[in-house]
C-alpha positions in Angstrom: 12.0 -293.0 -118.6 9.9 -292.8 -115.4 8.8 -296.2 -114.2 5.7 -295.2 -112.6 2.4 -296.2 -114.0 1.2 -293.5 -116.3 -2.5 -293.6 -115.2 -1.5 -293.4 -111.5 0.7 -290.4 -112.2 -2.1 -288.7 -114.3 -4.5 -289.3 -111.6 -2.4 -287.5 -109.1 -1.5 -284.7 -111.5 -5.0 -283.8 -112.0 -6.3 -284.7 -108.5 -9.7 -282.8 -108.0 -8.9 -282.7 -104.2 -5.9 -280.3 -104.9 -7.6 -277.9 -107.3 -8.4 -275.1 -104.8 -4.7 -275.4 -103.5 -3.3 -274.5 -107.0 -3.0 -271.1 -108.5 -5.3 -269.8 -111.3 -3.7 -269.1 -114.7 -5.7 -265.9 -115.2 -5.7 -264.3 -111.7 -5.0 -260.6 -112.1 -6.9 -260.2 -115.4 -10.0 -258.2 -115.1 -12.9 -258.7 -117.6 -15.7 -256.2 -118.0 -18.6 -258.0 -119.6 -21.5 -255.9 -121.2 -23.3 -258.8 -122.8 -26.7 -260.5 -122.9 -28.0 -264.0 -123.6 -25.1 -266.4 -124.2 -22.4 -265.7 -126.7 -20.7 -262.9 -124.7 -21.4 -264.1 -121.3 -20.0 -267.6 -122.0 -16.9 -265.9 -123.3 -16.3 -264.3 -120.0 -17.4 -267.3 -118.1 -14.8 -269.5 -119.7 -12.0 -266.8 -118.7 -13.5 -266.7 -115.2 -13.3 -270.4 -114.8 -9.4 -270.1 -115.0 -9.2 -267.1 -112.5 -10.1 -263.9 -114.5 -12.0 -261.4 -112.3 -15.3 -260.9 -114.4 -17.5 -258.0 -113.7 -20.8 -258.5 -115.5 -22.7 -255.1 -116.2 -26.5 -255.4 -116.4 -29.5 -252.9 -116.5 -30.9 -252.3 -113.1 -34.2 -254.2 -112.4 -34.6 -257.2 -114.7 -30.9 -257.5 -115.9 -29.7 -259.8 -118.7 -32.4 -261.1 -121.1 -31.2 -264.5 -120.4 -32.6 -264.4 -116.8 -36.0 -264.9 -118.3 -35.0 -267.8 -120.7 -35.6 -271.0 -118.8 -36.7 -274.4 -120.3 -40.5 -274.7 -120.0 -40.4 -271.5 -117.9 -39.1 -273.6 -115.0 -37.2 -271.6 -112.2 -35.5 -273.1 -109.2 -35.3 -270.9 -106.2 -36.1 -267.9 -108.5 -32.9 -268.9 -110.5 -33.3 -269.2 -114.3 -31.6 -272.5 -115.5 -30.8 -270.8 -118.8 -28.7 -268.2 -117.1 -26.6 -270.5 -115.0 -24.3 -272.2 -117.4 -22.6 -269.0 -118.8 -22.4 -267.0 -115.5 -20.1 -268.7 -112.9 -17.6 -267.0 -111.0 -18.7 -263.4 -111.8 -19.3 -260.3 -109.9 -22.8 -259.0 -111.0 -23.3 -255.3 -111.1 -25.9 -253.0 -112.5 -25.2 -249.7 -114.5 -27.2 -247.9 -116.9 -24.7 -246.7 -119.5 -27.3 -244.6 -121.4 -27.1 -242.3 -118.7 -24.2 -239.7 -118.8 -23.1 -240.6 -115.3 -23.5 -244.3 -115.9 -21.4 -244.0 -119.1 -18.7 -242.1 -117.1 -18.7 -244.7 -114.5 -18.4 -247.4 -117.1 -15.3 -245.9 -118.5 -13.8 -245.6 -115.1 -14.4 -249.3 -114.7 -13.0 -250.1 -118.3 -9.9 -247.9 -117.5 -9.1 -250.5 -114.7 -9.8 -253.5 -116.9 -7.8 -255.6 -119.2 -10.7 -257.0 -121.4 -14.0 -255.9 -122.4 -16.5 -258.3 -123.9 -19.8 -257.1 -125.6 -22.3 -258.7 -127.9 -24.7 -256.0 -128.6 -25.7 -255.2 -132.2 -22.9 -253.9 -134.5 -22.5 -250.2 -134.0 -24.6 -249.8 -130.8 -21.6 -249.3 -128.6 -20.1 -246.7 -131.0 -23.5 -244.9 -130.9 -23.3 -244.9 -127.1 -19.7 -243.4 -127.5 -18.5 -246.6 -125.7 -17.0 -248.4 -128.8 -13.4 -249.5 -129.1 -12.3 -246.1 -130.5 -13.7 -244.3 -127.4 -12.5 -246.8 -124.8 -9.0 -247.3 -126.2 -8.5 -243.7 -125.5 -9.2 -244.4 -121.8 -7.3 -247.6 -121.8 -4.8 -248.2 -124.7 -4.0 -251.6 -123.3 -7.6 -252.7 -123.6 -8.6 -255.8 -125.5 -11.9 -255.2 -126.8 -14.1 -258.1 -128.1 -17.3 -257.4 -130.1 -19.3 -260.6 -130.7 -22.2 -260.6 -133.0 -24.2 -262.9 -135.4 -22.7 -261.7 -138.7 -19.8 -259.4 -138.0 -19.1 -255.7 -137.5 -19.1 -254.9 -141.2 -20.5 -256.3 -144.5 -24.0 -256.0 -146.1 -25.6 -258.8 -143.9 -24.3 -257.1 -140.6 -26.0 -253.7 -140.4 -29.0 -253.6 -138.0 -29.4 -257.4 -137.9 -30.0 -259.3 -134.6 -29.0 -262.9 -134.2 -29.8 -266.0 -132.4 -28.2 -269.4 -132.4 -30.7 -271.0 -134.8 -30.0 -268.2 -137.3 -26.3 -268.6 -137.0 -26.7 -272.4 -137.5 -28.8 -271.7 -140.7 -26.6 -268.9 -142.2 -23.5 -270.9 -141.5 -24.8 -273.9 -143.5 -24.5 -276.3 -140.5 -28.3 -276.8 -140.3 -28.1 -277.7 -144.1 -26.0 -280.7 -143.5 -27.7 -281.9 -140.4 -30.7 -284.1 -140.3 -31.8 -287.1 -142.3 -32.0 -287.8 -146.2 -35.2 -286.5 -147.6 -36.2 -284.5 -144.5 -35.7 -280.8 -143.6 -32.5 -279.3 -142.2 -32.0 -279.9 -138.5 -30.4 -277.6 -136.0 -28.2 -279.0 -133.3 -30.2 -279.5 -130.1 -28.1 -277.2 -128.0 -26.8 -273.5 -128.4 -23.7 -274.8 -130.3 -23.1 -271.4 -132.1 -23.1 -269.7 -128.7 -20.9 -272.0 -126.7 -18.6 -272.8 -129.5 -18.4 -269.1 -130.4 -17.4 -268.5 -126.7 -14.6 -271.0 -127.0 -13.2 -269.2 -130.1 -13.6 -265.8 -128.5 -11.8 -267.0 -125.3 -8.8 -268.2 -127.6 -8.8 -264.8 -129.5 -8.7 -262.9 -126.2 -5.9 -265.2 -124.8 -4.0 -264.5 -128.0 -4.4 -260.8 -127.7 -3.2 -261.0 -124.0 -0.2 -262.6 -125.2 0.5 -260.1 -127.9 -0.1 -257.3 -125.3 2.5 -258.8 -123.0 5.1 -258.6 -125.9 4.2 -255.1 -127.2 2.1 -253.3 -124.3 -0.7 -252.7 -126.9 -4.3 -253.8 -126.8 -6.6 -254.4 -129.7 -10.0 -254.8 -131.3 -11.4 -258.3 -131.9 -14.6 -259.0 -133.7 -16.3 -262.4 -134.1 -19.1 -263.5 -136.2 -21.1 -266.4 -134.7 -22.1 -267.7 -138.2 -18.6 -267.6 -139.5 -17.4 -269.5 -136.4 -19.8 -272.3 -137.3 -18.5 -272.1 -140.9 -15.1 -272.9 -139.5 -16.5 -276.3 -138.2 -17.7 -277.4 -141.5 -14.4 -279.4 -142.3 -14.2 -280.6 -146.0 -17.8 -279.2 -147.0 -16.6 -276.4 -149.2 -13.6 -278.1 -150.6 -15.7 -281.1 -151.7 -18.4 -278.7 -153.3 -15.6 -276.9 -155.1 -13.9 -280.0 -156.5 -16.9 -282.1 -157.2 -19.6 -279.6 -157.8 -21.8 -281.6 -155.4 -23.3 -280.4 -152.1 -22.7 -282.3 -148.9 -26.2 -283.7 -148.3 -27.8 -284.9 -145.1 -26.9 -288.3 -143.9 -28.5 -288.5 -140.4 -26.2 -290.1 -137.8 -24.2 -291.9 -140.4 -20.8 -290.7 -141.2 -19.9 -290.6 -145.0 -16.2 -290.9 -144.5 -16.1 -293.6 -142.0 -18.0 -297.0 -142.2 -19.5 -298.4 -140.1 -20.3 -295.3 -138.1 -23.7 -294.8 -136.8 -26.1 -294.9 -133.8 -27.8 -298.1 -133.1 -30.7 -299.2 -130.8 -30.0 -301.5 -127.9 -32.4 -303.2 -125.6 -32.1 -300.3 -123.1 -31.2 -297.3 -125.2 -28.8 -296.4 -127.9 -25.0 -297.0 -128.7 -22.6 -295.2 -131.0 -20.2 -297.5 -133.0 -17.5 -296.6 -135.3 -14.7 -298.7 -137.0 -12.6 -296.5 -139.2 -9.7 -298.9 -139.8 -9.8 -302.4 -141.2 -8.4 -303.7 -137.8 -11.2 -302.1 -135.9 -13.8 -303.6 -138.2 -12.4 -307.1 -137.9 -12.7 -306.6 -134.2 -16.3 -305.6 -134.6 -17.0 -308.6 -136.8 -15.5 -310.9 -134.1 -17.7 -309.3 -131.5 -20.7 -310.0 -133.5 -19.7 -313.6 -133.9 -19.2 -313.1 -137.6 -15.6 -312.8 -138.4 -16.2 -313.8 -142.1 -17.8 -310.3 -142.7 -14.3 -308.8 -142.6 -13.4 -310.8 -145.8 -16.8 -310.1 -147.6 -15.9 -308.2 -150.8 -18.6 -305.6 -149.8 -16.8 -304.9 -146.5 -13.2 -305.9 -146.7 -11.9 -302.3 -147.2 -13.1 -298.9 -146.0 -13.7 -297.9 -149.6 -16.0 -300.8 -150.1 -17.8 -300.2 -146.9 -18.4 -296.6 -148.0 -20.4 -297.6 -151.1 -23.9 -296.5 -150.1 -25.7 -299.8 -150.6 -22.8 -301.6 -148.9 -22.9 -299.2 -145.9 -26.7 -299.5 -145.5 -26.6 -303.3 -145.6 -23.7 -303.5 -143.1 -25.6 -301.0 -140.7 -28.5 -303.1 -141.0 -26.6 -306.2 -139.8 -25.0 -304.3 -136.9 -28.4 -303.0 -135.9 -29.9 -306.5 -135.5 -27.0 -307.5 -133.3 -27.1 -304.5 -131.1 -31.0 -304.8 -130.7 -30.6 -307.7 -128.5 -27.7 -306.2 -126.4 -27.6 -303.8 -123.5 -25.6 -300.5 -123.7 -23.2 -301.7 -121.0 -22.5 -304.9 -123.0 -21.8 -303.0 -126.2 -19.4 -300.7 -124.4 -17.5 -303.7 -123.0 -17.5 -305.3 -126.4 -15.8 -302.2 -127.9 -13.1 -302.3 -125.3 -12.6 -306.1 -125.6 -12.5 -306.3 -129.4 -10.8 -303.0 -130.4 -13.6 -301.0 -132.1 -15.1 -297.8 -130.8 -18.4 -297.9 -128.9 -20.1 -295.6 -126.4 -23.6 -295.5 -125.0 -25.7 -292.4 -125.9 -26.0 -290.9 -122.5 -28.5 -288.4 -121.1 -28.4 -285.9 -118.2 -29.4 -288.6 -115.7 -26.6 -290.8 -117.0 -24.0 -287.9 -116.7 -25.3 -287.1 -113.1 -24.5 -290.4 -111.7 -21.4 -291.3 -113.9 -18.4 -292.1 -111.8 -15.9 -291.2 -114.6 -17.4 -287.7 -115.2 -17.5 -287.0 -111.5 -14.0 -288.2 -110.8 -12.8 -286.0 -113.6 -14.9 -282.8 -112.4 -16.8 -282.8 -115.7 -19.9 -283.1 -113.4 -19.1 -280.6 -110.6 -20.9 -280.3 -107.4 -20.6 -277.0 -105.5 -22.1 -275.7 -102.4 -23.1 -272.2 -103.4 -23.5 -269.8 -100.3 -26.9 -268.4 -101.7 -28.5 -271.4 -103.4 -26.9 -274.4 -101.6 -25.9 -277.7 -103.2 -25.9 -277.5 -107.0 -24.5 -279.8 -109.7 -23.1 -278.2 -113.0 -21.0 -279.2 -115.9 -17.4 -278.4 -114.9 -14.4 -276.9 -116.9 -13.6 -279.1 -120.0 -9.8 -278.5 -120.4 -8.0 -279.9 -117.3 -4.8 -278.1 -116.5 -2.4 -279.8 -114.1 -0.7 -276.8 -112.6 -3.5 -274.1 -113.0 -6.9 -276.0 -113.2 -10.1 -274.3 -113.8 -12.7 -274.3 -111.1 -16.2 -273.4 -110.3 -16.4 -271.1 -107.2 -19.9 -269.7 -107.1 -23.0 -269.8 -109.4 -24.8 -267.0 -111.0 -26.2 -264.3 -108.6 -29.2 -262.0 -108.6 -29.2 -258.7 -110.5 -26.8 -256.2 -108.9 -25.7 -258.5 -106.2 -22.1 -257.2 -106.1 -22.9 -253.6 -106.6 -21.5 -252.3 -103.4 -18.4 -254.5 -103.6 -17.5 -253.3 -107.1 -18.4 -249.7 -106.7 -16.8 -249.4 -103.3 -13.8 -251.6 -103.6 -12.8 -251.0 -107.3 -14.1 -247.6 -108.1 -13.6 -246.2 -104.4 -17.0 -244.6 -104.5 -18.2 -243.5 -100.9 -21.6 -244.7 -99.6 -23.4 -241.4 -100.3 -22.3 -241.6 -104.0 -23.7 -245.0 -104.3 -27.2 -244.0 -102.6 -27.2 -241.2 -105.0 -26.7 -243.4 -108.0 -29.4 -245.7 -106.7 -31.9 -242.7 -106.3 -31.2 -241.7 -109.9 -31.7 -245.3 -111.0 -28.4 -245.3 -112.7 -27.6 -248.6 -110.6 -30.0 -250.7 -108.6 -30.6 -254.2 -107.4 -33.1 -256.9 -108.6 -36.8 -256.4 -109.5 -39.3 -258.6 -107.7 -39.6 -261.3 -110.4 -38.2 -264.8 -110.9 -34.9 -264.9 -112.6 -33.8 -261.4 -111.2 -34.2 -261.9 -107.4 -32.7 -264.1 -104.6 -34.6 -267.2 -103.3 -37.7 -266.2 -101.4 -36.4 -267.5 -98.2 -33.1 -265.5 -98.4 -32.4 -262.9 -95.7 -29.2 -260.9 -95.9 -26.8 -261.5 -93.0 -26.4 -258.8 -90.6 -23.8 -256.4 -91.5 -23.4 -257.6 -95.1 -23.5 -255.1 -98.0 -24.6 -255.8 -101.5 
């Protein structure tokens, strides 16, 4: 048994200073992404964070629709904030695949790729003769992921677009979110997109493992709504066995009591105590150890009785109202119950724990300068994920990809530009570089 302190060992194993000295797990895997908005791009982003070479294909000019989706129409140095989280570490090119020459070039690119990620409406790629059946003839080892709102077949799929809010609604997630007696409430982030991207990345890695054993690629399809259904834990089983729907309960957990979000002097804190021992610790912290013996609260089953749960949460709420978030966090650690402050983006930005772990990641991007982003979530000791550069303007890497990967001569690239089959950014925010940017002498883009 190692005698070294575990936490010192873990700190060294995941030392952020050594990340760029370590190899990338997916180095050598090439991903072609023909996607828009979030679901498809985030899938490729997660693979790119662990070393895959991701080539993002957009239409010349304005590019991905997400380049124009920014909170309150706010842009920073012409960069759309909604576009950055799902487009790290990518090579950005343009290619009009509707044009016969563009379609042929796309096939050449896919022939040299391991993975294709697309999230256009079901049947669209096939209509363009770029679906799995067409591209697998060009590259039998290709792993092709088609992500959509409701799947590639079935009566609810045909011709139907999707957004995250639709997936939350159709999945039933919105139904169980919110407070009793009030309308359904969607989660405040694009959960269907980012969770779906995680599921997609798992599916792609699974398919890559299968290909390593058999040499064969395959077709993967993913329904955003069905992915969220997979998160609904016991909802269906409960309804099947009891005939009752899972109703909205706000921030309160119906299987753990107490479990809720409470107001403090300076914000909010989440508190949970699933076991009787944890609850006894909470009672001691409150200065009311006798509550642990009160017949209304002595067991989890008793605490889950609706009237008892409400009475208990009211008692806890009166106690936390006079405390600070920091004091509540410390009390949880000291007395053995779960407590964590409700944090906002400002809290994250300055949080030493998140910064030490790389969950808040600072990078010096060669185009945009100093940036702060959310870093890779899974931490791998031998092959850690990393942020190498931020999203780039439309067509930023055209010359690099078309020259280095497809081997096109300069004259051919200029001809493609003249025909508008490829091209760079339009003169609009979200698509173009910062206004003060000037290309370095001798650089090609």
